C-alpha positions as CSV (number, residue, x, y, z in Angstrom):
1,X,-76.7,23.4,-86.2
2,X,-73.4,22.6,-84.4
3,X,-70.0,23.1,-85.8
4,X,-67.7,20.3,-85.1
5,X,-64.0,20.2,-85.6
6,X,-62.5,17.2,-87.3
7,X,-59.7,15.2,-85.7
8,X,-57.2,16.6,-88.2
9,X,-58.3,20.2,-87.3
10,X,-57.9,19.5,-83.6
11,X,-54.4,17.9,-84.3
12,X,-53.4,20.9,-86.4
13,X,-54.5,23.3,-83.6
14,X,-52.7,21.4,-80.9
15,X,-49.5,21.3,-83.0
16,X,-49.7,24.9,-83.7
17,X,-50.1,25.8,-80.0
18,X,-47.1,23.5,-79.2
19,X,-44.9,25.1,-81.8
20,X,-45.9,28.6,-80.6
21,X,-45.1,27.6,-77.1
22,X,-41.7,26.2,-78.0
23,X,-40.9,29.3,-80.0
24,X,-41.8,31.6,-77.1
25,X,-39.7,29.6,-74.7
26,X,-36.7,29.6,-77.0
27,X,-37.0,33.4,-77.3
28,X,-37.1,33.8,-73.6
29,X,-34.1,31.6,-73.0
30,X,-32.2,33.4,-75.8
31,X,-33.0,36.7,-74.1
32,X,-31.8,35.4,-70.8
33,X,-28.5,34.1,-72.3
34,X,-28.0,37.4,-74.2
35,X,-28.4,39.4,-71.0
36,X,-26.1,37.1,-69.1
37,X,-23.3,37.4,-71.7
38,X,-23.7,41.2,-71.8
39,X,-23.5,41.4,-68.0
40,X,-20.5,39.1,-67.9
41,X,-18.7,41.2,-70.5
42,X,-19.6,44.3,-68.7
43,X,-18.2,42.9,-65.4
44,X,-15.0,41.8,-67.1
45,X,-14.5,45.1,-68.7
46,X,-14.9,46.8,-65.4
47,X,-12.3,44.5,-63.9
48,X,-9.9,45.4,-66.8
49,X,-10.5,49.1,-66.3
50,X,-9.7,48.7,-62.6
51,X,-6.5,46.7,-63.5
52,X,-5.3,49.5,-65.8
53,X,-6.1,52.2,-63.1
54,X,-4.2,50.2,-60.5
55,X,-1.2,49.6,-62.8
56,X,-1.0,53.4,-63.7
57,X,-1.3,54.3,-60.1
58,X,1.6,51.8,-59.2
59,X,3.7,53.3,-62.0
60,X,3.1,56.9,-60.9
61,X,3.9,55.9,-57.2
62,X,7.2,54.2,-58.3
63,X,8.1,57.3,-60.4
64,X,7.5,59.6,-57.4
65,X,9.5,57.4,-55.1
66,X,12.4,57.6,-57.6
67,X,12.2,61.4,-57.6
68,X,12.2,61.5,-53.8
69,X,15.4,59.7,-53.6
70,X,16.4,56.3,-52.2
71,X,14.1,54.9,-49.6
72,X,15.1,53.4,-46.2
73,X,13.9,49.9,-47.2
């Protein structure tokens, strides 16, 4: 006795596999995009931190220069 699948069962299985494959791919792409956005935000945050540190150092240097008296510029 052999079990045979009907054409509709075969079509259902093929559609199911296709939907699962698309869902998996969409999940992978979403993960990649999420990671990329996180990495970009992290890089921009690091740049902003550096900019604040540079600004503070420049302010401190200017204040020290004012305390030391006029420069020979």
